[in-house]
C-alpha positions in Angstrom: 146.5 -2.5 6.7 148.1 -4.0 3.8 147.5 -7.6 5.3 143.7 -6.6 5.7 143.7 -5.2 2.1 145.1 -8.5 0.9 142.2 -10.7 2.4 140.0 -12.0 -0.4 136.3 -11.8 0.5 133.6 -13.1 -2.0 131.1 -10.4 -3.3 127.5 -10.9 -2.1 124.5 -9.3 -3.7 122.5 -7.2 -1.4 119.1 -8.9 -0.1 115.8 -8.1 -1.6 113.7 -5.7 0.2 110.3 -7.3 1.0 107.1 -5.6 0.5 106.0 -4.4 3.9 102.6 -3.0 2.8 100.0 -2.9 5.4 96.8 -4.8 5.2 93.4 -2.7 5.8 92.5 0.9 5.7 95.5 3.2 5.6 93.8 6.1 7.5 92.7 3.6 10.2 96.3 2.2 10.4 97.7 5.8 10.9 95.3 6.6 13.6 96.2 3.5 15.5 99.7 4.2 15.3 99.4 7.8 16.6 97.3 6.6 19.7 99.9 4.0 20.1 102.5 6.8 20.2 100.5 8.5 22.9 99.2 11.1 20.3 95.5 12.1 19.6 93.8 12.4 16.0 91.0 15.0 15.6 88.9 16.1 12.9 88.8 19.9 11.8 85.5 20.4 13.9 86.9 18.5 17.1 90.1 20.6 16.9 88.0 24.0 16.6 86.0 22.7 19.7 89.1 21.8 21.7 91.1 24.9 21.1 89.2 27.5 23.1 88.9 25.2 26.1 92.8 25.1 26.5 93.2 28.9 27.2 96.6 29.0 25.6 98.2 32.4 26.1 100.8 32.0 23.3 99.8 30.3 20.1 101.8 30.2 16.8 100.0 28.9 13.7 101.9 28.4 10.6 99.2 26.1 9.1 97.6 27.2 6.0 94.2 25.9 7.5 94.4 27.8 10.7 96.2 31.0 9.8 94.2 33.3 12.1 94.7 31.3 15.4 98.2 32.9 16.2 98.3 35.3 19.3 101.9 36.2 18.7 104.0 36.6 15.8 106.9 34.2 15.1 109.9 35.9 16.6 113.6 35.8 15.1 115.0 34.2 18.3 113.7 30.9 19.2 114.6 31.7 22.9 111.6 34.2 22.9 109.3 31.0 22.6 110.3 29.5 25.8 106.7 29.8 27.2 104.9 29.0 23.8 101.7 27.1 24.6 100.9 25.8 21.2 102.3 25.5 17.8 100.0 24.5 14.8 102.0 23.3 11.7 101.4 21.7 8.4 102.6 18.2 7.8 103.9 17.3 4.5 102.9 13.6 4.6 102.7 10.8 7.2 103.6 7.1 7.4 100.7 4.7 8.6 103.0 2.0 9.8 104.3 4.1 12.6 102.5 7.3 12.6 105.6 9.4 11.8 104.9 12.7 10.2 107.2 14.5 7.8 107.9 18.2 8.7 110.1 20.2 6.4 112.1 23.4 7.1 110.0 25.5 4.8 107.0 24.8 6.9 108.7 25.1 10.5 109.4 28.8 10.6 112.0 28.2 13.3 113.5 24.7 13.6 112.9 24.6 17.4 109.3 25.3 17.1 108.0 21.6 17.2 110.2 21.1 20.2 110.1 24.2 22.3 106.2 24.3 22.4 104.4 22.7 25.1 101.6 21.2 22.8 101.9 20.7 19.1 99.2 20.2 16.5 99.9 18.9 13.1 97.6 19.4 10.3 97.7 16.7 7.6 96.0 16.0 4.5 94.5 12.5 4.7 95.3 12.0 1.1 99.2 12.3 1.9 99.4 9.0 3.8 101.8 6.4 2.7 102.1 2.9 4.2 105.6 2.4 5.0 108.8 4.4 5.9 110.3 2.9 2.9 107.8 4.9 0.8 108.4 7.8 3.1 111.9 8.1 2.4 111.3 7.8 -1.3 109.3 10.9 -1.0 111.9 12.8 0.7 114.8 11.5 -1.4 114.9 14.3 -3.8 113.9 17.0 -1.3 115.8 20.3 -1.5 115.2 21.4 1.9 118.3 21.6 4.2 116.3 20.3 7.3 113.4 18.0 7.9 112.2 15.5 10.5 109.8 12.9 11.3 107.5 13.4 14.5 105.5 10.3 15.7 104.1 11.4 18.9 104.7 13.7 22.0 108.3 13.7 23.6 108.9 10.9 25.7 111.6 9.1 27.6 111.8 6.1 29.9 114.6 5.5 32.4 116.0 2.2 33.5 113.3 1.9 36.1 110.7 1.8 33.2 109.1 5.0 34.1 107.7 6.7 31.0 107.7 10.4 31.1 105.8 12.3 28.4 107.1 15.7 27.5 110.4 15.3 28.8 112.4 16.8 25.8 109.8 18.3 23.8 105.9 18.9 23.3 103.7 17.3 26.1 101.1 16.4 23.6 100.6 15.9 19.8 97.3 16.3 18.1 97.0 15.5 14.5 94.1 17.3 12.5 93.2 15.3 9.5 91.8 17.5 6.8 
């Protein structure tokens, strides 16, 4: 170890981070990213028309926009949600370049909720879009939450035979309601 410590290496400055800003409409870029991630973007009216057609037996809504849509109360034990059909959550902000939506512990109820539900709806204020992940990480840099995550689409995995499976480790679908 002392031989390694004795090696003289010249100091190098860190590279400048280029400006990765998107060109064009921010909302349209976000929508295209969600579609590319196998998600869907709906207006509030489209969501209100879509929901009754799905006949979910168990729904939990923690969204401030859809408070009365829950058919069950949030349990203390996430195992009680094993057959949850739909979870409706509020997203804090989203990144247009890749469709990633930031969810914070304070809005999840249970950390397992976005993963254990069969279908996930995230309600997002269209004024809370940023262009890049750099900007997104700057927004969460001073967060006081103990847990948060980015979700950019339904769960998916692909094996070595290049077979894409949607809903393998979490929600089978992601719908984003822009308000």
